N, C-alpha and C positions, 0 to 999 in steps of 0.2 A: 506429474510434478516431481515425483520421487527421484528422477534422474537429474534434477537441477541441484546445484550446491545449496547448502543450508542458508547462506546469506540471500541467495536469489529467492529461495522458497519463502523465507521470512518476509522479504520485501513484497512479493506477490500476494501473500496472505494478508498482509496489512493493507495493501492496496485495495483488496476486495472489501475489507472491513470499512475503509474510508469511503468506498463507492456506495456501500449499503447505508452508511450514515448520511452521505450526501443525498441519496434518494429519500430517505426518511425526512431530512430537513426540508427538501423541496416539495414533497408530495403528501406528507402527513401533517395536516394543519394543527393537530394536537401535540405534535412532537416539539420539544424545546430542549435546548442545551444550555448549561451554565457556561459562563465565560471560562471557568476553570476547566471544564470538560473539553471545550474547543481548544484552548491553549495546550492542554495535554495531548490532544490528538495531533495538533500541528507539531509539537515537540517530538512525538514519536515518529511522525512522518519524516521530519527533517533527519532524525537519527538513522532511520532506515535507509534513506537515500544516501547519507554520508557513508554508511557501512557498505552499501552496494557499490558506490563509486570507489571506495578504498579497497575493496576486495580484490584479491589476486586471482580469483576464479574467473571463469568465462561466463558468468551469470549475465553480465550486461549485454554481451553479444548474444547469448541464448535468448534473452527476453526480447531484444530488438528484432530477432528473426521470427518471432511468433506472428502468425496471422490470426487476429482475433475473430475473423469472420468465417473461418473454415470450420 
């Protein structure tokens, strides 16, 4: 991941964080989130997507070329 631009790395790292939260929400019956926590996660996700889309680096292309199953 070090070869990717900073914006792309930040997006990917937060995507993993959201994926983990998603799994906790779906599979851990004792896990709960406040409305404020969920809204903050959504806000950060939207900001990360906006930064990625506005970036001048090749991060979008680099990420789209990754094969998650290899």
